[in-house]
C-alpha positions, 0 to 999 in steps of 0.5 A: 529561576528556580533551581536546586532540584536533584533529579533521579536518572530516569527523571532527568532523561524524561525531562531531556526528551521533552525538549527539542533545541539544545544549547550545549556548553562546558566550562571556560578553559575546558579540559578532557572531561568537560569536552569528552562529556560534551561531545558524547552528550551532543551525540546522544541528543542528536540520536534522540532527534534533538537539534543541538549547537555547541558554544563555548567561550574558549577555543577547542584546545590543541592538546586534545587532538584525539577529540573532534573539534567539528561543530565547536563554536566560539561565543564570539561567533554566535551573533545572537541567541538561538531559538533554544528551549533548553541548555545542557552544561557539562562539568560545571559546578556553577552556572558562572563557569560557562563564562560569556555563554550565559548571555545566550540563555533566555529567561525561558531556557530550561537548564540541564546540569550534568556534573560530578563536582562535590562543589556543584550548587545544583544551578539547573532546573534539572540536575543529574550530579554524582559527586562520587563519580570520578569524572563527568564522563561516568555520569554521561555513561549513565545517560546512554544506558538510561536512554537505551542507546548503544555507544558508537565507537566515537561515543566510547572514545569521547567518554574514555578521554573524559574519564582517563583525563580526570582520573590521571589515567586511572591513578588518582585516589578519586578513581572508582571501581565503576570507572574501571568497569566503564573503561572495560566497556569502552575498550570493547568498542575497539578504541585505540587507547594507545593512540589516544594516550599518546596524543594526550600525554606524549605530544609536547612541543619544544616551546612547551618543554622550554616553558616547563624548564623555566618553571621547574627552575623556580619551584619553591617549597616550605622548609619541610617540603610539605607545600610546593608552588610556582608562579608563571609570568606572562613574560615566561610565555613570551620568552619560551614561545609557549601559550597558556594552553601549554601550562596544562599538566604542569601542576602534575610535576609539582604533585610528583614531588615525594614530600608534598601534601599540597601544591599550587600553580599560579598562572598570570592570565593578564596583568592583575588576573591569576589562574590558580590550580591546586592539587593535594595528596592524602587527607588534604582537601584543596576544594576548601581552599579554592572555594574561598576564592570563588572557585572549586572542584574536587578534594584532590584537584581544584582551581580558581581565579584571583584578581591580583598580582602573582605576589598578592595571590601567593600571600592570600593563598598562604593565609588560607592554607595556614588557616585550614592546615597549620600543621603543613607549615611546621 
């Protein structure tokens, strides 16, 4: 498959209009930006007269009740590849990030890549990627403008959730002036941002709080507190009654520590497989760390998966951080 073409916005939208049947997907373990962007693109394509089917490897996350799970299909529910002539993927820096959904792509499937990650490798036949955008939701907003489609209230909500979640409610350093301008346009569609933000950030189960209590009691730091980390065992989920989904957002507690520059959270997914989330402050770039493990993302927020035990993963991460940022260990 020939890939690597960087489309202009007009080229990308013209190419979209040439196809009729779209498979839509985002990355495994999807979060607000991936899902909000995907739902908005689904609406856009349907209003252009296209047929669409949303398929993903993972279930729709319960932590985002502000978004609609209607039309969300699991890969395991799709018995055979559909008669798609195109696939559009949101918030994926690499094709591998859609997981087993790749099995539904045929040799003739034209791939559209909509993203904002600096680590995106332009894997699509058509790529509209804006690394300076604070969220893929910003990129999707461009598509609506180019296609001259007015936003519905539901579109506005989906894009708002995409941008709000990936900017940490507009507080991360990656938040652009454009993100604020777009948010103003979305709010003018009379979306209930108080309700949306309550559902995103103020809806913790008792099990989730008990899990956080266990993890906060095990936070470790280097001598001067410049690096902080914690690992979660499968046993922690069993003892608290929580799920892997409940761990989303925990790393923000680590990042809020006053002295830290780099933090990471290791989550045992199954024996011998660990998911790692990284966050950084200041000039530090955790994308450099994550890419060494086959992951990626942004300078200030990245992730990866490691086939190792928690202890082994921790030591491998230490080795990489020491190599890139030796001053953090002083």
